[in-house]
C-alpha positions as CSV (number, residue, x, y, z in Angstrom):
1,M,-74.6,154.7,-73.7
2,A,-74.1,151.1,-75.4
3,R,-72.9,148.4,-73.1
4,A,-70.0,146.7,-74.2
5,T,-68.7,143.4,-73.0
6,Y,-66.9,140.0,-74.2
7,V,-67.1,136.6,-74.3
8,E,-64.5,133.6,-73.9
9,I,-64.9,130.7,-76.4
10,P,-65.0,127.3,-74.6
11,E,-61.9,125.5,-75.8
12,A,-64.1,122.8,-77.2
13,Q,-65.7,124.7,-79.7
14,I,-62.7,127.0,-80.9
15,D,-61.9,125.1,-83.9
16,S,-65.9,125.4,-85.4
17,Y,-66.0,129.0,-84.0
18,W,-62.8,130.4,-86.2
19,G,-63.8,127.8,-89.4
20,A,-67.1,130.0,-89.9
21,L,-66.6,133.1,-88.3
22,Q,-63.9,136.1,-88.1
23,P,-63.6,139.2,-86.6
24,G,-64.8,142.3,-88.5
25,D,-62.7,144.8,-87.0
26,R,-59.9,144.5,-84.4
27,Y,-60.5,147.8,-82.8
28,T,-63.8,149.8,-83.2
29,F,-67.0,148.9,-83.6
30,S,-66.4,145.5,-82.5
31,R,-68.2,142.6,-84.4
32,I,-67.8,139.0,-86.0
33,V,-68.6,138.4,-89.3
34,R,-69.0,135.3,-91.6
35,K,-65.7,134.1,-92.8
36,N,-64.5,134.6,-96.8
37,V,-63.2,131.4,-98.0
38,F,-64.4,131.6,-101.5
39,F,-61.9,133.2,-104.5
40,S,-63.0,133.7,-108.0
41,R,-61.3,131.7,-111.0
42,E,-59.7,135.0,-112.0
43,K,-58.3,135.8,-108.6
44,I,-56.8,132.2,-108.0
45,K,-55.3,132.6,-111.6
46,G,-53.6,135.9,-110.7
47,L,-52.4,134.7,-107.4
48,L,-50.7,131.5,-108.9
49,A,-49.0,133.4,-111.9
50,R,-47.0,135.8,-109.2
51,S,-46.8,134.1,-105.9
52,Y,-44.4,131.6,-104.2
53,L,-47.6,129.6,-103.5
54,P,-47.3,127.2,-106.3
55,A,-43.8,125.6,-105.0
56,I,-44.8,126.6,-101.0
57,K,-47.8,123.7,-101.8
58,E,-45.5,121.0,-103.3
59,I,-43.4,121.3,-100.0
60,W,-46.5,121.2,-97.9
61,A,-47.9,118.5,-99.8
62,G,-45.0,116.2,-99.0
63,F,-45.3,116.6,-95.4
64,T,-46.6,114.1,-92.9
65,T,-49.6,114.6,-91.0
66,E,-47.3,114.7,-88.0
67,Q,-45.3,117.8,-89.6
68,K,-48.2,119.7,-90.7
69,A,-50.0,119.4,-87.2
70,A,-46.3,120.9,-85.9
71,W,-46.9,124.1,-87.8
72,K,-50.4,124.6,-86.8
73,S,-49.4,124.0,-82.8
74,V,-47.1,127.0,-83.2
75,D,-49.3,129.6,-84.9
76,P,-49.8,132.3,-82.7
77,H,-53.0,133.9,-84.0
78,P,-56.0,132.7,-82.0
79,Q,-57.5,130.8,-85.0
80,K,-54.7,128.2,-85.7
81,H,-53.6,126.9,-88.9
82,G,-50.5,125.1,-89.9
83,W,-50.8,125.9,-94.0
84,R,-51.0,130.0,-93.0
85,T,-48.0,129.6,-90.8
86,F,-45.8,127.7,-93.0
87,V,-46.7,129.9,-96.2
88,E,-45.8,133.1,-94.2
89,D,-42.4,131.5,-92.9
90,Q,-41.7,129.8,-96.3
91,S,-42.2,133.0,-98.3
92,Q,-39.3,134.6,-96.5
93,R,-37.0,131.8,-97.1
94,I,-37.8,132.0,-100.7
95,K,-37.4,135.7,-101.1
96,Y,-34.2,135.4,-99.1
97,G,-32.6,132.4,-101.3
98,L,-32.4,130.4,-98.2
99,P,-32.6,126.8,-98.6
100,G,-34.9,124.0,-97.0
101,V,-37.5,124.5,-94.3
102,S,-37.8,126.0,-91.0
103,T,-38.3,124.0,-87.9
104,P,-41.5,125.1,-86.2
105,S,-40.7,127.5,-83.2
106,I,-43.6,128.6,-80.7
107,Y,-41.4,131.6,-80.1
108,H,-41.2,133.0,-83.6
109,N,-42.5,132.6,-87.0
110,G,-41.6,134.5,-90.5
111,L,-39.9,138.1,-89.6
112,V,-38.9,139.0,-86.3
113,G,-38.1,142.4,-84.5
114,A,-34.1,143.0,-84.4
115,I,-32.5,145.6,-82.4
116,N,-28.6,145.7,-83.5
117,I,-25.7,147.7,-81.5
118,V,-22.1,148.1,-82.6
119,E,-19.3,150.4,-81.6
120,P,-19.9,153.4,-80.6
121,A,-23.2,152.8,-79.6
122,D,-23.8,150.6,-76.2
123,E,-27.7,151.6,-75.5
124,A,-31.0,151.5,-77.3
125,K,-34.5,152.2,-76.1
126,L,-37.7,151.6,-78.0
127,V,-41.2,152.7,-77.0
128,Q,-44.8,151.8,-78.2
129,L,-47.5,154.5,-77.2
130,H,-50.6,153.4,-75.9
131,P,-52.2,156.4,-74.7
132,S,-56.5,156.6,-74.2
133,Q,-56.7,157.3,-77.7
134,Y,-54.6,157.4,-81.1
135,W,-54.9,156.1,-84.6
136,V,-54.0,153.0,-86.3
137,Y,-53.6,151.9,-89.8
138,T,-55.9,149.2,-91.0
139,K,-56.5,147.8,-94.4
140,V,-60.2,148.5,-96.2
141,T,-62.1,145.2,-96.0
142,G,-62.4,143.8,-99.8
143,K,-59.6,146.0,-101.1
144,K,-56.5,144.9,-102.3
145,S,-54.3,147.6,-101.5
146,M,-56.3,150.1,-99.8
147,Y,-55.8,151.3,-96.0
148,Q,-57.4,153.9,-94.0
149,P,-56.5,155.5,-90.6
150,V,-58.8,154.4,-87.7
151,S,-59.4,156.2,-84.4
152,V,-58.7,153.7,-81.3
153,T,-60.3,154.4,-77.9
154,E,-57.9,152.1,-75.4
155,L,-59.3,152.2,-71.8
156,L,-57.2,150.3,-69.5
157,Y,-58.5,148.0,-67.3
158,L,-56.1,145.9,-65.3
159,P,-54.8,143.2,-65.0
160,L,-52.1,144.1,-67.6
161,K,-50.4,141.2,-69.0
162,I,-47.1,141.7,-71.1
163,T,-45.4,139.1,-73.3
164,I,-42.8,138.8,-75.3
165,S,-40.4,136.1,-76.9
166,Y,-37.0,136.9,-77.5
167,K,-33.3,135.7,-78.6
168,S,-30.4,137.6,-76.9
169,D,-26.9,137.7,-78.4
170,L,-25.4,140.4,-76.3
171,E,-22.2,141.6,-74.2
172,S,-21.5,144.0,-71.7
173,T,-19.7,147.2,-72.1
174,G,-19.9,148.0,-68.5
175,D,-21.4,147.9,-64.8
176,G,-25.1,148.0,-64.9
177,S,-25.7,146.6,-68.4
178,F,-29.5,145.1,-68.7
179,V,-31.8,144.2,-71.2
180,K,-35.6,144.9,-69.9
181,F,-39.1,144.5,-71.7
182,Y,-41.4,146.9,-69.8
183,A,-44.8,148.9,-69.6
184,T,-45.2,151.8,-67.6
185,V,-48.4,152.2,-66.2
186,R,-49.8,156.0,-65.6
187,H,-52.2,156.2,-62.3
188,F,-53.4,159.0,-60.3
189,Y,-53.7,159.0,-56.3
190,Q,-54.7,162.0,-54.4
191,G,-53.8,164.2,-56.7
192,Q,-50.5,162.6,-57.6
193,N,-49.7,161.4,-61.4
194,L,-47.8,158.1,-60.7
195,D,-45.7,155.7,-62.9
196,T,-45.4,152.1,-62.0
197,D,-43.4,149.9,-64.0
198,L,-44.2,146.1,-65.3
199,V,-40.9,144.7,-65.7
200,I,-39.4,141.6,-67.8
201,D,-35.7,141.0,-67.1
202,I,-34.0,139.5,-70.3
203,P,-30.6,137.7,-70.1
204,L,-27.5,139.1,-72.3
205,V,-27.5,135.8,-74.0
206,S,-30.4,133.2,-74.6
207,E,-31.4,131.3,-76.9
208,W,-35.2,131.7,-78.0
209,A,-37.4,131.8,-75.0
210,S,-40.6,133.5,-73.5
211,Q,-41.6,135.6,-70.5
212,D,-44.5,137.1,-69.3
213,A,-45.6,139.3,-66.2
214,T,-48.7,140.6,-64.9
215,L,-50.1,144.1,-63.0
216,S,-53.1,142.9,-61.1
217,S,-53.6,146.3,-59.1
218,V,-52.0,150.0,-58.3
219,L,-52.7,153.1,-56.0
220,G,-55.7,154.8,-57.5
221,E,-57.3,154.7,-60.9
222,V,-55.3,153.7,-64.0
223,S,-55.5,155.6,-67.3
224,S,-52.6,154.6,-69.9
225,Y,-49.3,152.9,-70.4
226,N,-46.5,152.6,-73.2
227,L,-44.4,149.6,-73.8
228,F,-40.6,149.9,-73.8
229,I,-37.6,147.7,-74.9
230,H,-34.5,149.2,-73.3
231,L,-30.9,147.6,-73.9
232,Y,-28.3,149.4,-71.4
233,K,-24.6,149.1,-71.9
234,V,-24.3,146.3,-74.3
235,R,-23.2,145.6,-77.9
236,G,-24.9,142.8,-80.2
237,T,-28.2,141.8,-81.5
238,F,-31.7,141.3,-79.6
239,L,-34.3,139.4,-81.4
240,F,-38.0,139.6,-80.6
241,D,-41.5,138.6,-81.6
242,N,-45.1,137.5,-80.2
243,V,-45.5,140.7,-78.3
244,K,-48.5,140.9,-76.2
245,A,-49.9,143.7,-74.0
246,E,-53.4,142.2,-73.0
247,H,-56.2,143.5,-71.0
248,S,-60.1,143.6,-71.5
249,A,-59.6,140.2,-73.3
250,Q,-57.8,141.8,-76.3
251,N,-54.0,141.9,-77.3
252,W,-53.4,145.8,-77.9
253,A,-49.9,145.5,-79.0
254,R,-49.6,146.8,-82.4
255,D,-47.5,144.8,-85.1
256,P,-47.7,142.1,-82.3
257,Y,-45.7,139.4,-85.0
258,C,-43.0,142.0,-86.0
259,K,-43.9,142.3,-89.7
260,N,-42.5,145.8,-89.6
261,I,-41.4,147.6,-86.5
262,A,-39.8,150.5,-88.0
263,Q,-43.0,151.5,-90.1
264,T,-43.3,155.0,-90.8
265,F,-46.3,156.9,-91.6
266,T,-46.7,160.0,-93.9
267,R,-49.2,162.2,-95.8
268,A,-52.8,161.2,-95.2
269,F,-51.7,158.9,-92.5
270,Y,-49.2,161.5,-90.2
271,Q,-51.1,161.1,-87.2
272,I,-50.4,157.5,-86.9
273,P,-48.1,156.4,-84.3
274,K,-44.9,154.5,-85.5
275,H,-45.1,150.6,-84.4
276,W,-42.1,151.2,-82.2
277,A,-40.4,154.7,-82.0
278,S,-36.6,155.5,-80.7
279,V,-36.4,156.9,-77.3
280,I,-32.5,156.3,-77.3
281,L,-30.9,155.4,-80.7
282,P,-27.2,156.5,-81.1
283,A,-24.9,156.0,-84.0
284,G,-24.3,152.5,-84.4
285,A,-27.4,151.3,-83.3
286,D,-30.4,150.5,-85.3
287,Y,-33.7,148.4,-85.4
288,D,-35.9,146.7,-88.0
289,S,-37.5,143.6,-89.0
290,Y,-35.6,140.7,-89.9
291,Y,-36.1,136.8,-91.1
292,P,-33.5,134.9,-88.9
293,E,-31.7,132.4,-90.8
């Protein structure tokens, strides 16, 4: 059996590392490959003819060094890049006809997840499944619009750290109201199937903020976990972004930047679970990805 491990890159070498290399695969056949940085003249011509890039480039050129550095500092990806972060955010502003530019935020960029609850509903609960084996939807390297299902084996090793950025504008509809982001960890002990919750409690009203929580040990042997977002006896809007479920030196959360939290898969991709599936979603409650103005 092959022996697998991981390494942590020293802070001083991060920029050089990501400037020349890139992950070859996020889940399976873990490897690092050479970074592709060149485009053909024909491809560049096609991009410029049908994209927002020329307009965004003009705005970027007018930024000061400090403004560009601010966009780089809020990039949530391992390899931080200000231009990429600004392009993602400004493209959404242009798409929705919004004027000006956003203020860089460490809590969210571009699209975010949104849960909206109105009368008669006062509850919503979403789940992201993380069994030991499942399928994901990945782009085929080198192809413009070709995707493939990839089988993932996610073996849970503690500690498990969960993180979420959020903004809440909710009102209580009764006693016991709450908003929670949590992981339910399944573990086995002396013939029993046990569940332990790792919980982040979120205020009903809050500007953009971020919280994390860590589970370091449980009784017996861990097997798997699921992530939940649960709003109970509340109405209003809950926004979230930059979701993390970190263990084994990797973030295993699917769609961590909330680009399409309600995406469904059919036909050849029927075996792929939704990024976030509804457990409780009565009439009056809905969820989707959304650009916050």
